[in-house]
Every structure is written in C-alpha cells, then in structure tokens.
C-alpha positions, 0 to 999 in steps of 0.5 A: 151840140150847137153853140146856141139852144134851138128848139123845133116847134111842131105845129098842127094848125092852118090858121095863119094868125094862130100859128104866129101867136102859138110861136110867140107864146112858146117863145115868151114863156120859154124865155127863148127868142123866136128865132131860136124856135124853128117851126115845122108846120104839118100842113105845109110839110106833111111828110118829114123824117123823124131825124128832122129833130136831131139838129135841135135841143128839144121838141115843142108840140102845140095844139090844133083846132081839130080832134085827134080822133079825126086825124087818123087818116091825115097825110101828116099823121104817120110822120108825127107819130114817128117823130114822137117815137124817135124822141122817146127812143133817143132821149130827145126832150119833148114838151107837148101841149093839148093836141100834142098831149092827146097824140102822145097818149095814142102813140103810147097806147093810151085811151082818148075819149070824146065829150062834146057836151061837158068839156073843160073850157077856160082857166081851171084849177089843176090838182097835183099827184104826189109824184109832182113833188119829185118832178123837175118841172112841177116840184115848186108848182102849187097844188090847184094852180090855174091853167088854160084848158079847152078840149073836147077830147080827154085821156082818163089816165096817163098811158102805159109806161108813164107817170101821171103828174096832174089831173082834174076830176074829169081827166089826166092833165099831165104825165111824163114818160118814165125815165125819159125827158118827155112831158105832155100837158092836156092844158096849155102851159104856153097860153095865158089869159089874153091869148085864151081870149083871142083863141076862143074868139077865133074858134068860137063856133067850135067851142061856144054856143053863141056870143053870150056864152063866149062873153061869160067864159071870157069874164070867168077866165083868170091869169095863169102864172103857175102854168105858164112857168112850166115852159121855162122850167123845161128850158132851165131845168132840162135843156140848159143842163144838157148844153156844153159849158161856154155855149153862150146861151142867154135867156131873154126876158118874158117882156120881149114877147111882143118884140 
C-alpha cells in the first residue's frame, strides 16, 4: 500500500469542461486533493488492462452524457466491463455514480430500461431500505435525503447478488455487491446544486425542452448535503481503515474544492 491514498477515476466523458468539473467534484466531496485522484478517460485511452487499478486504493466511476444502452459497441466498453469484474473479484473498493451505476448493473446481469419521456431530473428525495441502517455509507443518512439525479435510463431493481439500499418510486438508486466493498448510485453523490445547474446548462438540449423548461428545473433544485456526504463516508469508513498505520494521510477540507 502506498504511503498516501490514491484513487483512480474512470471518466466516460468527452466534454473537457465537464471532465474537469467531475474531477473537482470527486475531490471536493471525498476530502482528497485532486492530485490524489488520477483520471483515466476512456476517450483518450479506450484500451487498458483491468490491473490498471491495482496501484490505487479504490476506483471512482463517474457519469456520461450518453445512454449506457448505446455503449455496447464503443471501443472502450470491454475494458470498462473487465475493470468492474476485476474490482469485484479482487475486493478493490468501488464508488460508481450514474453511468457507472448503470454499467455495473449490466455487468452484474441486471436490467436497464429507457424512459425518455418521464425521467427523473433535478434534486429528488431518495428513500432508504432497511438494509441502509447497517451499511457503512448510509447508516447515518436520513430517509428522504435529497440527491442530484438526471437520467433517462433506469434499473427497476438491484442486480443479482446485490443488496438494494436506496430507491425512488421509479427505480433502484443505490446498491452494494454482497460481501464486497462495491457501491453504486443512480444519483450523483459527487454533484451539488451549483454543479447540477452547470451540467444541465451544458446538456440542456438532451434533457430539457427549451430555456423556460431549463429555468423551471433550476428554480426547483435544492442543496444536497446528505447525498454529498456519501463520498467522504466511502473514504473515511472504507478506504482509511485499509491504510497501513503511519501512512501520513491527511484529508483536506471541502472548501479546498476551488483550490
């Protein structure tokens, strides 16, 4: 184990501004410095070995601007699937968000459906299953907490071999692979209200009908501290206990996000 904690961020994005913002968001809410999170962008490096994660303490998987149902023939898809399987097999901790959630569902044999009309968008109340009270990430999160969620694809249930932790009336929103340090979230724990506004503006033609629709969605959004705290729970409660004594790791403050 290295003296300082390092995490690999798998990015499936080709918008340079959003790539930078996603990297900053994971750093901000994990409590880690940006230089502790190394980015592997699949558009720049579509072919990679799953052992690429072995030099890191964990894997973050971010979102994407496209549907996971349209990614089956993408050149980077086999490597991403192999990486997820490798992490599960070798107990590498994983924190997967949105697209990462949907990809994990498919890799694990679950079902992803598309709803391009009545999809979730904005900051939504997320309900907790009873299992969340025993989960290290969710155990002190309040039922009905708000989270950023923008997705046209959904998983009706957690995939086989997984425990469902959170949900809305429409779909599963969080699960953990049973017996493994692998968590996946349909919502975006790494995204806050301000970042949501930036992303909706960047992708407004994909998710909103017109400027008036965008303005209404933005007006209805709220802050999401309960959701955002999950990333640091992952670091503090899953990753830090795995660090060797005397590693010298120090968490940064959230207000260093713009630093």
